[in-house]
PDB file with SEQRES, HELIX, SHEET and CRYST1 records, atoms N, CA, C and O in Angstrom:
SEQRES   1 A   29  MET SER GLY LYS ASP PRO LYS ASP MET THR LEU GLU GLU          
SEQRES   2 A   29  LEU TRP GLU LEU ILE ASP LYS GLU GLY ILE GLN ILE HIS          
SEQRES   3 A   29  SER PRO ASP                                                  
HELIX    1 AA1 PRO A    6  ASP A    8  5                                   3    
HELIX    2 AA2 LEU A   11  GLU A   21  1                                  11    
CRYST1    1.000    1.000    1.000  90.00  90.00  90.00 P 1           1          
ATOM      1  N   MET A   1      -0.462 -10.257 -24.177  1.00  0.00           N  
ATOM      2  CA  MET A   1      -1.424 -10.925 -23.305  1.00  0.00           C  
ATOM      3  C   MET A   1      -0.908 -12.304 -22.917  1.00  0.00           C  
ATOM      4  O   MET A   1      -0.137 -12.914 -23.659  1.00  0.00           O  
ATOM      5  N   SER A   2      -1.326 -12.791 -21.771  1.00  0.00           N  
ATOM      6  CA  SER A   2      -0.800 -14.059 -21.291  1.00  0.00           C  
ATOM      7  C   SER A   2      -1.670 -15.228 -21.743  1.00  0.00           C  
ATOM      8  O   SER A   2      -2.220 -15.962 -20.922  1.00  0.00           O  
ATOM      9  N   GLY A   3      -1.788 -15.390 -23.057  1.00  0.00           N  
ATOM     10  CA  GLY A   3      -2.538 -16.508 -23.611  1.00  0.00           C  
ATOM     11  C   GLY A   3      -3.993 -16.533 -23.205  1.00  0.00           C  
ATOM     12  O   GLY A   3      -4.619 -17.591 -23.161  1.00  0.00           O  
ATOM     13  N   LYS A   4      -4.534 -15.350 -22.903  1.00  0.00           N  
ATOM     14  CA  LYS A   4      -5.921 -15.277 -22.461  1.00  0.00           C  
ATOM     15  C   LYS A   4      -6.824 -14.891 -23.618  1.00  0.00           C  
ATOM     16  O   LYS A   4      -6.501 -13.981 -24.382  1.00  0.00           O  
ATOM     17  N   ASP A   5      -7.944 -15.570 -23.755  1.00  0.00           N  
ATOM     18  CA  ASP A   5      -8.920 -15.172 -24.750  1.00  0.00           C  
ATOM     19  C   ASP A   5      -9.654 -13.940 -24.240  1.00  0.00           C  
ATOM     20  O   ASP A   5     -10.189 -13.946 -23.132  1.00  0.00           O  
ATOM     21  N   PRO A   6      -9.680 -12.881 -25.050  1.00  0.00           N  
ATOM     22  CA  PRO A   6     -10.337 -11.634 -24.623  1.00  0.00           C  
ATOM     23  C   PRO A   6     -11.763 -11.861 -24.120  1.00  0.00           C  
ATOM     24  O   PRO A   6     -12.249 -11.135 -23.254  1.00  0.00           O  
ATOM     25  N   LYS A   7     -12.426 -12.880 -24.675  1.00  0.00           N  
ATOM     26  CA  LYS A   7     -13.794 -13.155 -24.256  1.00  0.00           C  
ATOM     27  C   LYS A   7     -13.853 -13.625 -22.809  1.00  0.00           C  
ATOM     28  O   LYS A   7     -14.891 -13.526 -22.154  1.00  0.00           O  
ATOM     29  N   ASP A   8     -12.721 -14.141 -22.315  1.00  0.00           N  
ATOM     30  CA  ASP A   8     -12.690 -14.645 -20.935  1.00  0.00           C  
ATOM     31  C   ASP A   8     -12.285 -13.598 -19.949  1.00  0.00           C  
ATOM     32  O   ASP A   8     -12.303 -13.829 -18.740  1.00  0.00           O  
ATOM     33  N   MET A   9     -11.911 -12.418 -20.463  1.00  0.00           N  
ATOM     34  CA  MET A   9     -11.474 -11.351 -19.573  1.00  0.00           C  
ATOM     35  C   MET A   9     -12.680 -10.598 -19.015  1.00  0.00           C  
ATOM     36  O   MET A   9     -13.725 -10.499 -19.658  1.00  0.00           O  
ATOM     37  N   THR A  10     -12.509 -10.077 -17.817  1.00  0.00           N  
ATOM     38  CA  THR A  10     -13.572  -9.279 -17.233  1.00  0.00           C  
ATOM     39  C   THR A  10     -13.534  -7.897 -17.822  1.00  0.00           C  
ATOM     40  O   THR A  10     -12.513  -7.482 -18.370  1.00  0.00           O  
ATOM     41  N   LEU A  11     -14.631  -7.175 -17.721  1.00  0.00           N  
ATOM     42  CA  LEU A  11     -14.681  -5.808 -18.219  1.00  0.00           C  
ATOM     43  C   LEU A  11     -13.593  -4.970 -17.599  1.00  0.00           C  
ATOM     44  O   LEU A  11     -12.972  -4.143 -18.267  1.00  0.00           O  
ATOM     45  N   GLU A  12     -13.368  -5.182 -16.337  1.00  0.00           N  
ATOM     46  CA  GLU A  12     -12.349  -4.421 -15.620  1.00  0.00           C  
ATOM     47  C   GLU A  12     -10.978  -4.628 -16.277  1.00  0.00           C  
ATOM     48  O   GLU A  12     -10.227  -3.677 -16.495  1.00  0.00           O  
ATOM     49  N   GLU A  13     -10.675  -5.883 -16.585  1.00  0.00           N  
ATOM     50  CA  GLU A  13      -9.390  -6.206 -17.200  1.00  0.00           C  
ATOM     51  C   GLU A  13      -9.290  -5.573 -18.590  1.00  0.00           C  
ATOM     52  O   GLU A  13      -8.245  -5.058 -18.988  1.00  0.00           O  
ATOM     53  N   LEU A  14     -10.425  -5.631 -19.320  1.00  0.00           N  
ATOM     54  CA  LEU A  14     -10.420  -5.042 -20.661  1.00  0.00           C  
ATOM     55  C   LEU A  14     -10.166  -3.544 -20.598  1.00  0.00           C  
ATOM     56  O   LEU A  14      -9.362  -3.006 -21.358  1.00  0.00           O  
ATOM     57  N   TRP A  15     -10.862  -2.877 -19.682  1.00  0.00           N  
ATOM     58  CA  TRP A  15     -10.679  -1.417 -19.554  1.00  0.00           C  
ATOM     59  C   TRP A  15      -9.252  -1.088 -19.144  1.00  0.00           C  
ATOM     60  O   TRP A  15      -8.702  -0.075 -19.574  1.00  0.00           O  
ATOM     61  N   GLU A  16      -8.647  -1.935 -18.315  1.00  0.00           N  
ATOM     62  CA  GLU A  16      -7.258  -1.705 -17.905  1.00  0.00           C  
ATOM     63  C   GLU A  16      -6.344  -1.784 -19.131  1.00  0.00           C  
ATOM     64  O   GLU A  16      -5.445  -0.960 -19.305  1.00  0.00           O  
ATOM     65  N   LEU A  17      -6.587  -2.778 -19.965  1.00  0.00           N  
ATOM     66  CA  LEU A  17      -5.790  -2.904 -21.190  1.00  0.00           C  
ATOM     67  C   LEU A  17      -5.962  -1.710 -22.083  1.00  0.00           C  
ATOM     68  O   LEU A  17      -4.988  -1.158 -22.595  1.00  0.00           O  
ATOM     69  N   ILE A  18      -7.211  -1.305 -22.275  1.00  0.00           N  
ATOM     70  CA  ILE A  18      -7.505  -0.140 -23.104  1.00  0.00           C  
ATOM     71  C   ILE A  18      -6.796   1.079 -22.567  1.00  0.00           C  
ATOM     72  O   ILE A  18      -6.214   1.857 -23.324  1.00  0.00           O  
ATOM     73  N   ASP A  19      -6.848   1.245 -21.256  1.00  0.00           N  
ATOM     74  CA  ASP A  19      -6.233   2.413 -20.642  1.00  0.00           C  
ATOM     75  C   ASP A  19      -4.725   2.388 -20.795  1.00  0.00           C  
ATOM     76  O   ASP A  19      -4.105   3.409 -21.091  1.00  0.00           O  
ATOM     77  N   LYS A  20      -4.137   1.214 -20.591  1.00  0.00           N  
ATOM     78  CA  LYS A  20      -2.666   1.102 -20.609  1.00  0.00           C  
ATOM     79  C   LYS A  20      -2.117   1.181 -22.038  1.00  0.00           C  
ATOM     80  O   LYS A  20      -1.120   1.857 -22.291  1.00  0.00           O  
ATOM     81  N   GLU A  21      -2.770   0.491 -22.957  1.00  0.00           N  
ATOM     82  CA  GLU A  21      -2.183   0.320 -24.273  1.00  0.00           C  
ATOM     83  C   GLU A  21      -2.952   1.066 -25.372  1.00  0.00           C  
ATOM     84  O   GLU A  21      -2.563   1.038 -26.539  1.00  0.00           O  
ATOM     85  N   GLY A  22      -4.034   1.726 -24.990  1.00  0.00           N  
ATOM     86  CA  GLY A  22      -4.822   2.464 -25.975  1.00  0.00           C  
ATOM     87  C   GLY A  22      -5.484   1.556 -26.981  1.00  0.00           C  
ATOM     88  O   GLY A  22      -5.706   1.936 -28.131  1.00  0.00           O  
ATOM     89  N   ILE A  23      -5.801   0.348 -26.540  1.00  0.00           N  
ATOM     90  CA  ILE A  23      -6.430  -0.611 -27.448  1.00  0.00           C  
ATOM     91  C   ILE A  23      -7.889  -0.217 -27.688  1.00  0.00           C  
ATOM     92  O   ILE A  23      -8.603   0.193 -26.773  1.00  0.00           O  
ATOM     93  N   GLN A  24      -8.303  -0.355 -28.944  1.00  0.00           N  
ATOM     94  CA  GLN A  24      -9.695  -0.078 -29.266  1.00  0.00           C  
ATOM     95  C   GLN A  24     -10.445  -1.410 -29.337  1.00  0.00           C  
ATOM     96  O   GLN A  24     -10.145  -2.274 -30.161  1.00  0.00           O  
ATOM     97  N   ILE A  25     -11.410  -1.543 -28.462  1.00  0.00           N  
ATOM     98  CA  ILE A  25     -12.200  -2.773 -28.454  1.00  0.00           C  
ATOM     99  C   ILE A  25     -13.454  -2.590 -29.293  1.00  0.00           C  
ATOM    100  O   ILE A  25     -14.231  -1.660 -29.075  1.00  0.00           O  
ATOM    101  N   HIS A  26     -13.643  -3.487 -30.254  1.00  0.00           N  
ATOM    102  CA  HIS A  26     -14.860  -3.451 -31.061  1.00  0.00           C  
ATOM    103  C   HIS A  26     -15.766  -4.581 -30.598  1.00  0.00           C  
ATOM    104  O   HIS A  26     -15.591  -5.734 -30.992  1.00  0.00           O  
ATOM    105  N   SER A  27     -16.724  -4.244 -29.769  1.00  0.00           N  
ATOM    106  CA  SER A  27     -17.608  -5.263 -29.237  1.00  0.00           C  
ATOM    107  C   SER A  27     -18.590  -5.710 -30.298  1.00  0.00           C  
ATOM    108  O   SER A  27     -19.141  -4.879 -31.020  1.00  0.00           O  
ATOM    109  N   PRO A  28     -18.823  -7.017 -30.407  1.00  0.00           N  
ATOM    110  CA  PRO A  28     -19.757  -7.531 -31.392  1.00  0.00           C  
ATOM    111  C   PRO A  28     -21.183  -7.156 -31.043  1.00  0.00           C  
ATOM    112  O   PRO A  28     -21.844  -7.814 -30.240  1.00  0.00           O  
ATOM    113  N   ASP A  29     -21.633  -6.091 -31.660  1.00  0.00           N  
ATOM    114  CA  ASP A  29     -22.984  -5.542 -31.470  1.00  0.00           C  
ATOM    115  C   ASP A  29     -23.636  -6.030 -30.174  1.00  0.00           C  
ATOM    116  O   ASP A  29     -24.770  -5.657 -29.874  1.00  0.00           O  
TER     117      ASP A  29                                                      
END                                                                             
């Protein structure tokens, strides 16, 4: 990641990361 805090990323960006890298996001309830 380019020094970005995941909290500052948009949902779209997060889903792109998940799709590309198979990252599992655990959202805080």
